[in-house]
The first five atom37 places (N, CA, C, CB, O) and aatype in JSON, in Angstrom:
{
  "aatype": [12, 11, 9, 11, 7, 9, 7, 14, 15, 10, 2, 9, 14, 7, 0, 19, 11, 2, 16, 19, 2, 15, 11, 15, 15, 6, 11, 16, 3, 11, 19, 6, 9, 15, 15, 6, 0, 11, 11, 10, 11, 6, 10, 15, 0, 5, 11, 10, 6, 11, 19, 5, 5, 11, 9, 2, 15, 7, 13, 18, 2, 15, 3, 6, 19, 10, 11, 11, 19, 0, 3, 0, 19, 10, 11, 3, 10, 11],
  "atom_mask": [
    [1, 1, 1, 1, 1],
    [1, 1, 1, 1, 1],
    [1, 1, 1, 1, 1],
    [1, 1, 1, 1, 1],
    [1, 1, 1, 0, 1],
    [1, 1, 1, 1, 1],
    [1, 1, 1, 0, 1],
    [1, 1, 1, 1, 1],
    [1, 1, 1, 1, 1],
    [1, 1, 1, 1, 1],
    [1, 1, 1, 1, 1],
    [1, 1, 1, 1, 1],
    [1, 1, 1, 1, 1],
    [1, 1, 1, 0, 1],
    [1, 1, 1, 1, 1],
    [1, 1, 1, 1, 1],
    [1, 1, 1, 1, 1],
    [1, 1, 1, 1, 1],
    [1, 1, 1, 1, 1],
    [1, 1, 1, 1, 1],
    [1, 1, 1, 1, 1],
    [1, 1, 1, 1, 1],
    [1, 1, 1, 1, 1],
    [1, 1, 1, 1, 1],
    [1, 1, 1, 1, 1],
    [1, 1, 1, 1, 1],
    [1, 1, 1, 1, 1],
    [1, 1, 1, 1, 1],
    [1, 1, 1, 1, 1],
    [1, 1, 1, 1, 1],
    [1, 1, 1, 1, 1],
    [1, 1, 1, 1, 1],
    [1, 1, 1, 1, 1],
    [1, 1, 1, 1, 1],
    [1, 1, 1, 1, 1],
    [1, 1, 1, 1, 1],
    [1, 1, 1, 1, 1],
    [1, 1, 1, 1, 1],
    [1, 1, 1, 1, 1],
    [1, 1, 1, 1, 1],
    [1, 1, 1, 1, 1],
    [1, 1, 1, 1, 1],
    [1, 1, 1, 1, 1],
    [1, 1, 1, 1, 1],
    [1, 1, 1, 1, 1],
    [1, 1, 1, 1, 1],
    [1, 1, 1, 1, 1],
    [1, 1, 1, 1, 1],
    [1, 1, 1, 1, 1],
    [1, 1, 1, 1, 1],
    [1, 1, 1, 1, 1],
    [1, 1, 1, 1, 1],
    [1, 1, 1, 1, 1],
    [1, 1, 1, 1, 1],
    [1, 1, 1, 1, 1],
    [1, 1, 1, 1, 1],
    [1, 1, 1, 1, 1],
    [1, 1, 1, 0, 1],
    [1, 1, 1, 1, 1],
    [1, 1, 1, 1, 1],
    [1, 1, 1, 1, 1],
    [1, 1, 1, 1, 1],
    [1, 1, 1, 1, 1],
    [1, 1, 1, 1, 1],
    [1, 1, 1, 1, 1],
    [1, 1, 1, 1, 1],
    [1, 1, 1, 1, 1],
    [1, 1, 1, 1, 1],
    [1, 1, 1, 1, 1],
    [1, 1, 1, 1, 1],
    [1, 1, 1, 1, 1],
    [1, 1, 1, 1, 1],
    [1, 1, 1, 1, 1],
    [1, 1, 1, 1, 1],
    [1, 1, 1, 1, 1],
    [1, 1, 1, 1, 1],
    [1, 1, 1, 1, 1],
    [1, 1, 1, 1, 1]
  ],
  "atom_positions": [
    [[34.77, 16.44, -27.36], [35.09, 18.03, -26.84], [34.81, 17.46, -25.34], [33.86, 19.62, -27.52], [33.94, 16.59, -25.27]],
    [[35.48, 17.88, -24.05], [35.12, 17.91, -22.88], [35.29, 19.35, -22.53], [35.8, 16.95, -22.1], [36.11, 20.2, -22.86]],
    [[34.23, 19.34, -21.73], [33.89, 20.81, -21.01], [33.7, 20.59, -19.41], [32.33, 21.54, -21.68], [32.8, 19.94, -18.88]],
    [[34.66, 21.23, -18.82], [34.63, 20.93, -17.31], [34.19, 22.6, -16.72], [36.43, 20.24, -16.67], [34.2, 23.71, -17.25]],
    [[33.84, 22.11, -15.46], [33.36, 23.44, -14.58], [31.85, 23.76, -14.95], [0.0, 0.0, 0.0], [31.35, 24.87, -14.76]],
    [[31.18, 22.68, -15.48], [29.82, 23.09, -15.27], [29.25, 22.18, -14.64], [29.08, 23.39, -16.35], [29.69, 21.03, -14.74]],
    [[27.92, 22.53, -13.68], [27.51, 21.27, -12.99], [27.21, 22.11, -11.89], [0.0, 0.0, 0.0], [27.52, 23.3, -11.97]],
    [[26.6, 21.63, -10.75], [26.38, 22.06, -9.69], [27.38, 23.05, -8.76], [26.11, 21.02, -9.21], [27.07, 24.02, -8.08]],
    [[28.8, 22.41, -9.02], [29.43, 23.27, -7.91], [30.03, 24.54, -8.93], [30.78, 22.32, -6.9], [31.12, 24.96, -8.53]],
    [[29.61, 25.05, -9.89], [30.01, 26.19, -10.73], [29.53, 27.39, -9.72], [29.24, 26.18, -12.36], [28.42, 27.64, -9.25]],
    [[30.89, 28.08, -9.57], [30.6, 29.37, -8.91], [31.31, 30.42, -9.73], [31.08, 29.4, -7.38], [32.47, 30.64, -10.07]],
    [[29.69, 31.18, -9.96], [29.66, 32.51, -10.65], [29.67, 33.54, -10.02], [28.74, 32.71, -11.35], [28.65, 33.87, -9.43]],
    [[30.91, 34.41, -9.96], [30.89, 36.02, -9.07], [29.54, 36.52, -9.32], [32.11, 37.37, -9.7], [29.17, 36.67, -10.49]],
    [[28.54, 36.87, -8.08], [27.57, 37.61, -8.21], [26.25, 37.02, -8.21], [0.0, 0.0, 0.0], [25.26, 37.63, -7.8]],
    [[26.21, 35.39, -8.81], [25.21, 34.55, -8.74], [24.79, 34.2, -7.45], [25.5, 33.53, -9.4], [25.48, 33.79, -6.51]],
    [[23.12, 34.49, -7.52], [22.44, 33.81, -6.12], [22.49, 32.39, -5.94], [20.94, 34.07, -6.01], [22.66, 31.64, -6.9]],
    [[22.38, 32.01, -4.93], [22.54, 30.35, -4.74], [21.09, 30.64, -4.15], [24.0, 29.47, -3.57], [20.68, 31.56, -3.46]],
    [[20.29, 29.18, -4.84], [18.82, 29.08, -4.31], [19.11, 27.59, -3.18], [17.43, 28.79, -5.9], [19.12, 26.39, -3.46]],
    [[19.31, 28.27, -1.96], [19.33, 26.73, -1.0], [18.1, 27.0, -0.34], [20.75, 26.41, 0.28], [17.5, 28.07, -0.35]],
    [[17.72, 25.73, 0.36], [16.37, 25.79, 1.02], [17.09, 25.05, 2.46], [14.88, 24.81, 0.07], [17.7, 23.98, 2.49]],
    [[16.76, 26.16, 3.81], [17.04, 25.44, 4.88], [15.76, 25.06, 5.5], [17.91, 26.12, 5.75], [14.75, 25.75, 5.64]],
    [[15.98, 23.79, 5.86], [14.72, 23.26, 6.44], [14.21, 23.8, 7.53], [14.81, 22.05, 6.73], [13.0, 23.65, 7.71]],
    [[14.94, 24.52, 8.47], [14.71, 25.04, 9.58], [13.95, 26.15, 9.34], [15.79, 25.25, 10.26], [12.85, 26.21, 9.88]],
    [[14.32, 27.05, 8.65], [13.51, 28.35, 8.16], [11.94, 27.87, 7.81], [14.29, 29.08, 6.66], [10.97, 28.24, 8.48]],
    [[11.87, 27.03, 6.69], [10.49, 26.52, 6.47], [9.48, 26.06, 7.56], [10.63, 25.47, 5.7], [8.28, 25.89, 7.39]],
    [[10.23, 25.88, 8.78], [9.42, 25.76, 9.85], [8.9, 26.75, 10.76], [9.91, 25.05, 10.46], [8.0, 26.44, 11.54]],
    [[9.41, 27.94, 10.72], [9.3, 29.21, 11.11], [7.81, 29.78, 10.61], [10.53, 30.0, 10.54], [7.38, 29.65, 9.46]],
    [[7.23, 30.33, 11.53], [5.9, 31.03, 10.96], [5.65, 32.24, 11.56], [4.63, 30.24, 11.13], [5.84, 32.26, 12.77]],
    [[5.26, 33.29, 11.01], [5.04, 34.52, 11.14], [3.98, 34.65, 12.76], [4.33, 35.01, 9.6], [3.16, 33.78, 13.08]],
    [[4.21, 35.75, 13.47], [3.3, 35.86, 14.53], [3.18, 37.39, 14.58], [3.79, 35.14, 15.92], [4.14, 38.14, 14.36]],
    [[1.69, 37.89, 14.96], [1.18, 38.89, 15.52], [0.82, 39.01, 16.85], [0.35, 39.12, 14.93], [0.08, 38.15, 17.32]],
    [[1.24, 39.95, 17.58], [0.68, 40.03, 18.8], [0.25, 41.52, 18.95], [1.65, 39.52, 19.88], [0.95, 42.51, 18.72]],
    [[-1.05, 41.48, 19.39], [-1.93, 42.87, 19.39], [-1.78, 43.26, 21.03], [-3.84, 42.61, 18.83], [-2.31, 42.53, 21.86]],
    [[-1.15, 44.27, 21.39], [-1.1, 45.15, 22.66], [-2.68, 45.17, 23.32], [-0.54, 46.85, 22.21], [-3.74, 45.29, 22.71]],
    [[-2.44, 44.98, 24.8], [-4.02, 45.62, 25.39], [-4.32, 46.65, 24.92], [-4.22, 45.97, 26.81], [-5.45, 46.75, 24.42]],
    [[-3.48, 47.69, 24.92], [-4.14, 49.14, 24.65], [-4.49, 49.04, 23.12], [-3.01, 50.55, 24.99], [-5.37, 49.84, 22.79]],
    [[-4.03, 48.27, 22.17], [-4.97, 48.33, 21.09], [-6.23, 47.57, 21.09], [-4.34, 47.98, 20.02], [-7.13, 47.87, 20.3]],
    [[-6.36, 46.57, 21.99], [-7.74, 46.1, 22.22], [-8.6, 46.83, 22.67], [-7.83, 45.19, 22.94], [-9.69, 47.05, 22.14]],
    [[-8.11, 47.38, 23.89], [-9.01, 48.74, 24.32], [-9.56, 49.62, 23.3], [-8.19, 49.71, 25.15], [-10.72, 50.04, 23.26]],
    [[-8.5, 49.9, 22.34], [-9.13, 50.94, 21.24], [-10.1, 50.29, 20.45], [-8.09, 51.54, 20.22], [-11.2, 50.8, 20.25]],
    [[-9.75, 49.2, 19.99], [-11.08, 48.77, 19.35], [-12.17, 48.51, 20.22], [-10.92, 47.59, 18.6], [-13.21, 48.6, 19.56]],
    [[-12.42, 48.21, 21.48], [-13.67, 48.06, 21.97], [-14.3, 49.4, 21.78], [-13.67, 47.57, 23.4], [-15.45, 49.52, 21.34]],
    [[-13.39, 50.62, 22.18], [-13.86, 51.89, 22.29], [-14.55, 52.32, 21.08], [-12.83, 52.75, 22.63], [-15.64, 52.9, 21.04]],
    [[-13.63, 51.9, 19.85], [-14.05, 52.18, 18.66], [-15.25, 51.56, 18.28], [-13.14, 51.92, 17.84], [-15.94, 52.3, 17.58]],
    [[-15.75, 50.45, 18.51], [-16.93, 49.93, 18.19], [-18.1, 50.46, 19.31], [-16.72, 48.37, 18.12], [-19.31, 50.36, 19.1]],
    [[-17.6, 50.96, 20.31], [-18.63, 51.74, 21.19], [-18.92, 53.13, 20.51], [-18.04, 52.0, 22.76], [-20.06, 53.58, 20.45]],
    [[-18.31, 53.49, 20.22], [-18.16, 54.87, 19.65], [-19.37, 54.73, 18.2], [-16.21, 55.2, 19.15], [-20.28, 55.49, 17.88]],
    [[-18.99, 53.65, 17.67], [-19.53, 53.39, 16.13], [-21.07, 53.05, 16.46], [-18.65, 51.94, 15.21], [-21.9, 53.59, 15.73]],
    [[-21.65, 51.98, 17.74], [-23.02, 51.71, 18.06], [-23.4, 53.49, 18.61], [-23.17, 50.22, 19.43], [-24.63, 53.65, 18.61]],
    [[-22.81, 54.51, 18.95], [-23.71, 55.37, 19.53], [-23.75, 56.48, 18.23], [-23.16, 55.96, 21.14], [-24.48, 57.47, 18.3]],
    [[-22.93, 56.25, 17.09], [-23.32, 56.92, 15.96], [-24.14, 56.4, 14.99], [-22.38, 57.26, 15.41], [-24.49, 57.12, 14.05]],
    [[-24.52, 55.23, 15.08], [-25.3, 54.37, 14.64], [-26.92, 54.55, 15.21], [-24.63, 53.12, 14.96], [-27.9, 54.63, 14.48]],
    [[-26.93, 54.58, 16.14], [-27.95, 55.13, 17.31], [-28.44, 56.39, 17.03], [-27.32, 55.27, 18.71], [-29.66, 56.55, 17.08]],
    [[-27.59, 57.45, 16.69], [-27.9, 58.69, 16.1], [-28.19, 58.87, 14.78], [-27.02, 59.44, 16.31], [-28.87, 59.8, 14.35]],
    [[-27.7, 58.01, 14.1], [-28.18, 58.18, 12.6], [-29.6, 57.61, 12.21], [-27.14, 57.44, 11.65], [-30.15, 58.07, 11.21]],
    [[-30.41, 56.38, 13.14], [-31.26, 56.06, 13.4], [-32.45, 56.94, 14.05], [-30.84, 55.25, 13.86], [-33.65, 56.83, 13.81]],
    [[-31.93, 57.69, 14.77], [-32.91, 58.67, 15.51], [-32.85, 59.95, 14.76], [-32.53, 58.94, 17.09], [-33.48, 60.9, 15.21]],
    [[-32.22, 60.06, 13.76], [-32.44, 61.38, 13.1], [-31.48, 62.98, 13.34], [0.0, 0.0, 0.0], [-31.53, 64.1, 12.85]],
    [[-30.64, 62.28, 14.37], [-30.0, 63.34, 14.89], [-29.3, 64.14, 13.88], [-29.15, 62.93, 15.87], [-29.22, 65.37, 13.86]],
    [[-28.77, 63.28, 12.99], [-27.9, 64.13, 11.83], [-28.55, 64.95, 11.01], [-27.2, 63.32, 10.87], [-27.94, 65.62, 10.18]],
    [[-29.83, 64.99, 11.15], [-30.83, 65.54, 10.12], [-31.19, 66.81, 10.61], [-32.11, 64.67, 9.89], [-31.53, 67.58, 9.71]],
    [[-31.22, 67.23, 11.67], [-31.24, 68.79, 12.46], [-30.81, 69.51, 11.81], [-30.57, 69.09, 13.67], [-29.78, 69.28, 11.18]],
    [[-31.54, 70.76, 11.76], [-30.78, 71.97, 11.12], [-29.44, 72.31, 12.09], [-31.88, 73.4, 11.03], [-28.36, 72.45, 11.51]],
    [[-29.48, 72.41, 13.26], [-28.55, 72.6, 13.88], [-26.96, 71.9, 13.69], [-29.11, 72.42, 14.89], [-25.87, 72.47, 13.7]],
    [[-27.23, 70.62, 13.53], [-26.0, 69.55, 13.14], [-25.5, 69.99, 11.47], [-26.71, 67.61, 13.18], [-24.35, 70.33, 11.21]],
    [[-26.53, 69.92, 10.54], [-26.18, 70.19, 9.36], [-25.49, 71.72, 9.39], [-27.42, 70.0, 8.47], [-24.38, 71.79, 8.87]],
    [[-26.02, 72.84, 9.92], [-25.19, 74.04, 9.75], [-23.64, 74.06, 10.3], [-25.94, 75.12, 10.42], [-22.75, 74.81, 9.91]],
    [[-23.53, 72.83, 11.52], [-22.08, 72.8, 12.07], [-21.46, 71.94, 11.03], [-21.88, 72.18, 13.67], [-20.23, 71.96, 10.92]],
    [[-22.12, 71.24, 10.3], [-21.2, 70.6, 9.29], [-20.63, 71.5, 8.06], [-21.99, 69.43, 8.68], [-19.48, 71.67, 7.66]],
    [[-21.73, 71.97, 7.67], [-21.45, 73.15, 6.47], [-20.65, 74.02, 7.07], [-22.75, 74.01, 5.87], [-19.72, 74.37, 6.34]],
    [[-20.65, 74.55, 8.23], [-19.51, 75.53, 8.36], [-17.87, 74.97, 8.73], [-20.0, 76.52, 9.56], [-16.86, 75.66, 8.62]],
    [[-17.92, 73.7, 9.14], [-16.8, 72.94, 9.13], [-16.36, 72.79, 7.8], [-16.99, 71.73, 9.74], [-15.14, 72.89, 7.68]],
    [[-17.05, 72.56, 6.68], [-16.47, 72.41, 5.72], [-16.31, 73.54, 4.56], [-16.95, 71.42, 5.4], [-15.5, 73.44, 3.64]],
    [[-17.1, 74.48, 4.73], [-16.69, 75.96, 4.56], [-15.25, 76.61, 5.0], [-17.67, 76.69, 5.31], [-14.54, 77.25, 4.23]],
    [[-14.93, 76.33, 6.45], [-14.0, 76.41, 6.67], [-12.6, 75.76, 6.4], [-14.3, 76.48, 7.37], [-11.56, 76.4, 6.29]],
    [[-12.73, 74.31, 6.3], [-11.66, 73.43, 5.91], [-11.4, 74.19, 4.15], [-12.26, 71.48, 6.04], [-10.22, 74.36, 3.84]],
    [[-12.08, 74.45, 3.5], [-12.0, 74.99, 2.0], [-11.47, 76.18, 1.85], [-13.23, 75.11, 1.34], [-11.16, 76.63, 0.75]],
    [[-11.32, 76.74, 2.89], [-10.7, 78.17, 2.72], [-9.48, 78.27, 3.03], [-11.27, 79.16, 3.45], [-8.9, 79.35, 2.93]]
  ]
}
């Protein structure tokens, strides 16, 4: 018995061909960070340092700060 039409040249409607393009394998992804984003990162680091200093000094343990936080939480819950 001889079967014709089976092999690499088989054309099945809807079938996905798996081809490799040598040029596509050479491409790489690239990420560019804008100067504005870089400035925001710098500002965030500065703000984080200020918060860390306040934590270390006990600023957030004062009654005034605790009351403000509690009031903000209550307001948010309502």
